[in-house]
C-alpha positions as a Python dict, from the first residue, in 0.01 Angstrom:
ca = {
    (1, 'A'): (0, 0, 0),
    (2, 'V'): (348, -10, -142),
    (3, 'R'): (604, -1, 133),
    (4, 'G'): (954, 140, 126),
    (5, 'S'): (1274, -47, 190),
    (6, 'I'): (1290, -181, 546),
    (7, 'N'): (1658, -272, 542),
    (8, 'S'): (1968, -228, 333),
    (9, 'A'): (1913, -566, 170),
    (10, 'G'): (1648, -407, -47),
    (11, 'G'): (1282, -494, -66),
    (12, 'G'): (1158, -144, -149),
    (13, 'T'): (934, -49, -438),
    (14, 'D'): (1227, 83, -643),
    (15, 'D'): (1440, -228, -595),
    (16, 'P'): (1417, -447, -908),
    (17, 'V'): (1346, -818, -881),
    (18, 'L'): (1659, -1038, -877),
    (19, 'A'): (1883, -733, -835),
    (20, 'G'): (1796, -615, -1185),
    (21, 'Y'): (1912, -924, -1372),
    (22, 'D'): (1728, -978, -1701),
    (23, 'L'): (1479, -1266, -1658),
    (24, 'V'): (1439, -1314, -2032),
    (25, 'A'): (1815, -1327, -2098),
    (26, 'Y'): (1854, -1646, -1889),
    (27, 'H'): (1663, -1831, -2163),
    (28, 'S'): (1933, -1753, -2421),
    (29, 'L'): (2231, -1842, -2201),
    (30, 'R'): (2422, -2167, -2188),
    (31, 'P'): (2432, -2350, -1853),
    (32, 'Y'): (2684, -2196, -1609),
    (33, 'E'): (2707, -1866, -1794),
    (34, 'D'): (2662, -1558, -1577),
    (35, 'G'): (2326, -1387, -1579),
    (36, 'V'): (2285, -1060, -1772),
    (37, 'V'): (2235, -738, -1576),
    (38, 'G'): (1943, -530, -1699),
    (39, 'S'): (1910, -154, -1708),
    (40, 'A'): (1669, 107, -1575),
    (41, 'E'): (1643, 222, -1937),
    (42, 'Y'): (1445, -96, -2002),
    (43, 'S'): (1250, -117, -1677),
    (44, 'H'): (895, -239, -1644),
    (45, 'R'): (644, -217, -1361),
    (46, 'H'): (454, -543, -1389),
    (47, 'T'): (93, -601, -1283),
    (48, 'D'): (222, -770, -967),
    (49, 'G'): (350, -426, -857),
    (50, 'Y'): (717, -520, -880),
    (51, 'L'): (986, -354, -1090),
    (52, 'Y'): (1184, -555, -1346),
    (53, 'Y'): (1494, -460, -1545),
    (54, 'F'): (1586, -590, -1890),
    (55, 'S'): (1893, -557, -2107),
    (56, 'S'): (1707, -465, -2426),
    (57, 'Q'): (1371, -344, -2552),
    (58, 'E'): (1325, -679, -2725),
    (59, 'N'): (1355, -868, -2395),
    (60, 'L'): (1120, -628, -2221),
    (61, 'D'): (862, -683, -2495),
    (62, 'L'): (899, -1060, -2468),
    (63, 'F'): (833, -1040, -2095),
    (64, 'R'): (527, -822, -2141),
    (65, 'A'): (385, -1064, -2398),
    (66, 'N'): (424, -1373, -2177),
    (67, 'P'): (538, -1290, -1822),
    (68, 'S'): (447, -1630, -1676),
    (69, 'R'): (711, -1792, -1898),
    (70, 'Y'): (991, -1582, -1750),
    (71, 'L'): (897, -1516, -1387),
    (72, 'P'): (1122, -1715, -1150),
    (73, 'Q'): (985, -1997, -942),
    (74, 'Y'): (923, -1928, -572),
    (75, 'G'): (938, -1557, -643),
    (76, 'G'): (1310, -1578, -717),
    (77, 'F'): (1395, -1695, -365),
    (78, 'C'): (1636, -1985, -314),
    (79, 'A'): (1486, -2307, -452),
    (80, 'W'): (1721, -2522, -243),
    (81, 'G'): (1627, -2328, 69),
    (82, 'M'): (1256, -2358, 1),
    (83, 'A'): (1297, -2735, -23),
    (84, 'W'): (1535, -2808, 265),
    (85, 'E'): (1581, -2514, 505),
    (86, 'Y'): (1329, -2525, 792),
    (87, 'P'): (1282, -2341, 1125),
    (88, 'E'): (1349, -2656, 1328),
    (89, 'D'): (1698, -2655, 1179),
    (90, 'G'): (1761, -2291, 1268),
    (91, 'W'): (1637, -2121, 951),
    (92, 'P'): (1393, -1827, 983),
    (93, 'W'): (1212, -1871, 652),
    (94, 'A'): (835, -1853, 684),
    (95, 'A'): (541, -1694, 505),
    (96, 'D'): (614, -1372, 692),
    (97, 'H'): (995, -1400, 676),
    (98, 'M'): (1148, -1421, 330),
    (99, 'G'): (1436, -1516, 186),
    (100, 'P'): (1592, -1757, 141),
    (101, 'P'): (1856, -1573, -68),
    (102, 'C'): (1925, -1624, -437),
    (103, 'G'): (2243, -1577, -643),
    (104, 'P'): (2109, -1429, -969),
    (105, 'R'): (2452, -1402, -1128),
    (106, 'D'): (2551, -1768, -1119),
    (107, 'G'): (2300, -1959, -903),
    (108, 'W'): (2036, -1998, -1174),
    (109, 'A'): (1910, -2291, -1379),
    (110, 'L'): (1640, -2359, -1636),
    (111, 'L'): (1453, -2682, -1562),
    (112, 'E'): (1191, -2861, -1769),
    (113, 'V'): (878, -2916, -1559),
    (114, 'D'): (553, -3054, -1703),
    (115, 'G'): (664, -2965, -2054),
    (116, 'E'): (755, -2604, -1970),
    (117, 'T'): (1094, -2446, -1905),
    (118, 'R'): (1107, -2262, -1571),
    (119, 'L'): (1369, -2039, -1409),
    (120, 'Y'): (1501, -2150, -1069),
    (121, 'C'): (1760, -1976, -854),
    (122, 'S'): (1960, -2078, -545),
    (123, 'I'): (2217, -1892, -335),
    (124, 'W'): (2520, -2056, -496),
    (125, 'R'): (2574, -2246, -817),
    (126, 'S'): (2671, -2554, -615),
    (127, 'Y'): (2337, -2542, -431),
    (128, 'Q'): (2143, -2508, -755),
    (129, 'D'): (2342, -2798, -899),
    (130, 'D'): (2239, -3007, -600),
    (131, 'F'): (1876, -2902, -647),
    (132, 'N'): (1901, -3003, -1014),
    (133, 'R'): (2034, -3348, -923),
    (134, 'K'): (1744, -3399, -682),
    (135, 'Q'): (1498, -3213, -905),
    (136, 'V'): (1189, -3427, -855),
    (137, 'E'): (1208, -3430, -476),
    (138, 'G'): (1328, -3070, -454),
    (139, 'I'): (1044, -2934, -665),
    (140, 'R'): (790, -3144, -476),
    (141, 'L'): (906, -3012, -138),
    (142, 'A'): (950, -2650, -250),
    (143, 'N'): (614, -2642, -432),
    (144, 'K'): (434, -2786, -131),
    (145, 'R'): (590, -2532, 104),
    (146, 'W'): (527, -2231, -122),
    (147, 'I'): (161, -2330, -170),
    (148, 'E'): (124, -2368, 208),
    (149, 'F'): (267, -2016, 245),
    (150, 'Y'): (75, -1832, -27),
    (151, 'G'): (-200, -2053, -168),
    (152, 'S'): (-56, -2112, -517),
    (153, 'L'): (272, -2108, -707),
    (154, 'D'): (164, -1790, -886),
    (155, 'A'): (102, -1600, -562),
    (156, 'G'): (341, -1458, -302),
    (157, 'P'): (623, -1203, -293),
    (158, 'K'): (908, -1157, -539),
    (159, 'N'): (1271, -1142, -439),
    (160, 'N'): (1392, -784, -477),
    (161, 'G'): (1651, -772, -204),
    (162, 'C'): (1777, -1105, -64),
    (163, 'Y'): (2093, -1227, -237),
    (164, 'A'): (2410, -1432, -194),
    (165, 'W'): (2613, -1120, -114),
    (166, 'N'): (2384, -986, 163),
    (167, 'W'): (2216, -1303, 292),
    (168, 'Q'): (2283, -1218, 658),
    (169, 'E'): (2063, -910, 638),
    (170, 'C'): (1755, -1095, 517),
    (171, 'F'): (1838, -1378, 757),
    (172, 'A'): (1797, -1126, 1039),
    (173, 'Q'): (1495, -942, 895),
    (174, 'S'): (1246, -1028, 624),
    (175, 'I'): (1240, -820, 306),
    (176, 'Y'): (869, -903, 275),
    (177, 'D'): (603, -748, 496),
    (178, 'P'): (273, -941, 456),
    (179, 'E'): (88, -658, 630),
    (180, 'H'): (194, -419, 350),
    (181, 'P'): (251, -627, 36),
    (182, 'V'): (339, -487, -301),
    (183, 'T'): (15, -489, -502),
    (184, 'A'): (-87, -402, -854),
    (185, 'S'): (-351, -156, -731),
    (186, 'A'): (-110, 43, -516),
    (187, 'P'): (12, 386, -624),
    (188, 'L'): (331, 330, -817),
    (189, 'P'): (642, 549, -834),
    (190, 'P'): (797, 637, -1171),
    (191, 'T'): (898, 334, -1377),
    (192, 'E'): (1242, 468, -1462),
    (193, 'P'): (1438, 505, -1139),
    (194, 'A'): (1803, 601, -1133),
    (195, 'E'): (2038, 351, -1294),
    (196, 'T'): (2172, 93, -1051),
    (197, 'T'): (2420, -186, -1102),
    (198, 'P'): (2426, -493, -874),
    (199, 'S'): (2752, -512, -686),
    (200, 'V'): (2892, -827, -527),
    (201, 'P'): (3147, -760, -250),
    (202, 'N'): (3495, -887, -332),
    (203, 'D'): (3677, -756, -26),
    (204, 'P'): (3857, -1004, 203),
    (205, 'L'): (3639, -1196, 444),
    (206, 'F'): (3846, -1049, 725),
    (207, 'D'): (4186, -900, 787),
    (208, 'D'): (4490, -1105, 882),
    (209, 'D'): (4434, -1231, 1234),
    (210, 'E'): (4791, -1168, 1350),
    (211, 'G'): (4780, -1074, 1717),
    (212, 'I'): (4404, -1135, 1748),
    (213, 'E'): (4295, -1402, 1993),
    (214, 'I'): (4090, -1673, 1826),
    (215, 'D'): (3822, -1868, 2010),
    (216, 'W'): (3911, -2215, 1884),
    (217, 'S'): (3699, -2527, 1902),
    (218, 'E'): (3830, -2832, 2082),
    (219, 'E'): (4112, -2987, 1881),
    (220, 'Q'): (4017, -3305, 1700),
    (221, 'V'): (4250, -3587, 1599),
    (222, 'V'): (4195, -3792, 1284),
    (223, 'M'): (4382, -4033, 1056),
    (224, 'E'): (4523, -4235, 1344),
    (225, 'G'): (4683, -3930, 1501),
    (226, 'A'): (4853, -3805, 1186),
    (227, 'V'): (4628, -3498, 1149),
    (228, 'T'): (4471, -3263, 1402),
    (229, 'F'): (4233, -2981, 1323),
    (230, 'K'): (4036, -2708, 1495),
    (231, 'W'): (3797, -2440, 1375),
    (232, 'S'): (3655, -2105, 1475),
    (233, 'L'): (3387, -1867, 1355),
    (234, 'R'): (3426, -1495, 1304),
    (235, 'N'): (3177, -1214, 1232),
    (236, 'I'): (2888, -1458, 1270),
    (237, 'T'): (2633, -1174, 1298),
    (238, 'S'): (2775, -981, 1005),
    (239, 'V'): (2685, -988, 638),
    (240, 'R'): (2990, -1205, 563),
    (241, 'P'): (3056, -1455, 845),
    (242, 'A'): (3380, -1648, 817),
    (243, 'L'): (3507, -1990, 908),
    (244, 'I'): (3868, -2032, 1018),
    (245, 'V'): (4028, -2376, 1003),
    (246, 'E'): (4373, -2481, 1122),
    (247, 'L'): (4513, -2817, 1010),
    (248, 'T'): (4831, -2974, 1148),
    (249, 'Y'): (4996, -3276, 989),
    (250, 'N'): (5256, -3473, 1183),
    (251, 'L'): (5514, -3580, 929),
    (252, 'S'): (5672, -3923, 943),
    (253, 'D'): (6052, -3954, 959),
    (254, 'E'): (6054, -4037, 589),
    (255, 'E'): (5840, -3734, 501),
    (256, 'I'): (6060, -3501, 708),
    (257, 'S'): (6348, -3586, 474),
    (258, 'Y'): (6151, -3487, 164),
    (259, 'T'): (6301, -3209, -45),
    (260, 'S'): (5999, -3181, -273),
    (261, 'F'): (5636, -3128, -175),
    (262, 'E'): (5492, -3270, -495),
    (263, 'N'): (5170, -3467, -432),
    (264, 'F'): (5170, -3357, -67),
    (265, 'Y'): (4844, -3200, 53),
    (266, 'L'): (4587, -3168, 331),
    (267, 'G'): (4215, -3172, 271),
    (268, 'F'): (3929, -3041, 482),
    (269, 'G'): (3570, -3099, 381),
    (270, 'V'): (3214, -3106, 496),
    (271, 'A'): (2974, -3362, 351),
    (272, 'E'): (2609, -3264, 364),
    (273, 'Q'): (2543, -3609, 221),
    (274, 'L'): (2771, -3891, 113),
    (275, 'M'): (3059, -3738, -85),
    (276, 'E'): (2865, -3417, -143),
    (277, 'G'): (2988, -3081, -18),
    (278, 'P'): (3288, -2849, -46),
    (279, 'L'): (3639, -2985, 0),
    (280, 'V'): (3930, -2746, 56),
    (281, 'I'): (4267, -2885, -52),
    (282, 'C'): (4579, -2711, 84),
    (283, 'Y'): (4932, -2790, -24),
    (284, 'P'): (5273, -2635, 56),
    (285, 'Q'): (5516, -2478, -185),
    (286, 'Q'): (5885, -2427, -120),
    (287, 'Q'): (5994, -2067, -180),
    (288, 'T'): (6352, -1995, -71),
    (289, 'Q'): (6357, -2057, 307),
    (290, 'D'): (5986, -1997, 363),
    (291, 'V'): (5698, -2236, 312),
    (292, 'T'): (5381, -2092, 164),
    (293, 'S'): (5059, -2277, 95),
    (294, 'I'): (4782, -2266, -160),
    (295, 'C'): (4425, -2370, -84),
    (296, 'K'): (4170, -2456, -354),
    (297, 'T'): (3809, -2568, -339),
    (298, 'F'): (3659, -2879, -493),
    (299, 'V'): (3296, -2983, -470),
    (300, 'G'): (3178, -3337, -404),
    (301, 'S'): (2937, -3487, -652),
    (302, 'G'): (2834, -3841, -570),
    (303, 'M'): (3151, -4050, -563),
    (304, 'G'): (3377, -3793, -729),
    (305, 'I'): (3482, -3431, -701),
    (306, 'Y'): (3511, -3144, -944),
    (307, 'K'): (3659, -2796, -937),
    (308, 'P'): (3379, -2536, -963),
    (309, 'Q'): (3405, -2259, -1220),
    (310, 'M'): (3331, -2008, -946),
    (311, 'D'): (3474, -2088, -603),
    (312, 'P'): (3191, -2053, -347),
    (313, 'V'): (3418, -2109, -43),
    (314, 'Q'): (3697, -1866, -135),
    (315, 'P'): (3967, -2012, 96),
    (316, 'T'): (4243, -1769, 190),
    (317, 'V'): (4566, -1886, 353),
    (318, 'I'): (4648, -1679, 661),
    (319, 'L'): (4921, -1896, 815),
    (320, 'S'): (5160, -2156, 675),
    (321, 'D'): (5440, -2326, 866),
    (322, 'L'): (5665, -2631, 831),
    (323, 'S'): (5883, -2693, 1136),
    (324, 'D'): (5952, -2942, 1415),
    (325, 'G'): (5820, -3225, 1201),
    (326, 'Q'): (5481, -3062, 1145),
    (327, 'Y'): (5311, -2899, 849),
    (328, 'R'): (5053, -2645, 964),
    (329, 'V'): (4814, -2438, 754),
    (330, 'R'): (4537, -2200, 859),
    (331, 'F'): (4280, -2065, 616),
    (332, 'S'): (3963, -1860, 617),
    (333, 'A'): (3653, -1948, 418),
    (334, 'N'): (3308, -1822, 331),
    (335, 'L'): (3103, -1985, 607),
    (336, 'F'): (2770, -1990, 426),
    (337, 'A'): (2917, -2182, 134),
    (338, 'C'): (3072, -2441, 368),
    (339, 'W'): (2759, -2548, 549),
    (340, 'S'): (2391, -2523, 472),
    (341, 'N'): (2323, -2385, 818),
    (342, 'P'): (2562, -2120, 956),
    (343, 'F'): (2483, -2219, 1315),
    (344, 'W'): (2585, -2584, 1268),
    (345, 'P'): (2962, -2579, 1231),
    (346, 'A'): (3167, -2897, 1208),
    (347, 'R'): (2887, -3145, 1248),
}
């Protein structure tokens, strides 16, 4: 039987795969371009029972003629998560609990495998980039796990509700019910549901914390006492959990006399592996008598760093202060983009 939606993440029979992004259009895009949103005007109910949107009749026809070429690997669930996120590390993913979540707008990649080009998707572009760098091992692990779940790479559910912008919902509850899977033989609703447009939240991670008590971690001292830092988590059970970090730099006597803050900065990063992971750089700016700060994200890549086209961490300065020989900055960040596992902060 075809089931209805079991949570607001999606997963119902009228929810298109990959939030309605056009699977065929990925094959005409350059790397790092945003995916193309399809339309209910060009919708198609495939033989797997799932609904797909396309951006043109031409793309719909191409899919119908050769669907196996365009269907995403692992049902459109996060390739990185399939390879490296396991229950023993706190992740819920199992044959009867899907995600992991995918970011169809910018977390996609086309990879050449056994002479064929296949579509892969991960929650963030940075995670898909990491999967690409470790492609051979990643595909081996993800393939093995998916086959253990569903018997073959062509079997199993499709992702029609678990995405980067609502990952917490499918973390808490699977969008896939193996007792009532979507099947080709099930009675199908009309193939042209009301037009929907995927929407990624862009509201602040949380309001200014002025006057709100923060449950800080134990303060840690690094760089021979020059820098201290502490962190806290907020809204951990919500759709958009946040990390809060406060860094304090004890200026030397020479630095206290500085009148310019050029080349002066603090960095806070998390390395999943050597030199790999997000790095938030904060630096002060002098504006009249007040000191404000700017925080930007860089991503580690081997022995270097680069600035991503789309910032997955989204650091927001919520406090900036320079007094009594100390520079202090507090910022919020997207927790899920900072660490692979949201229940392992600051490891």
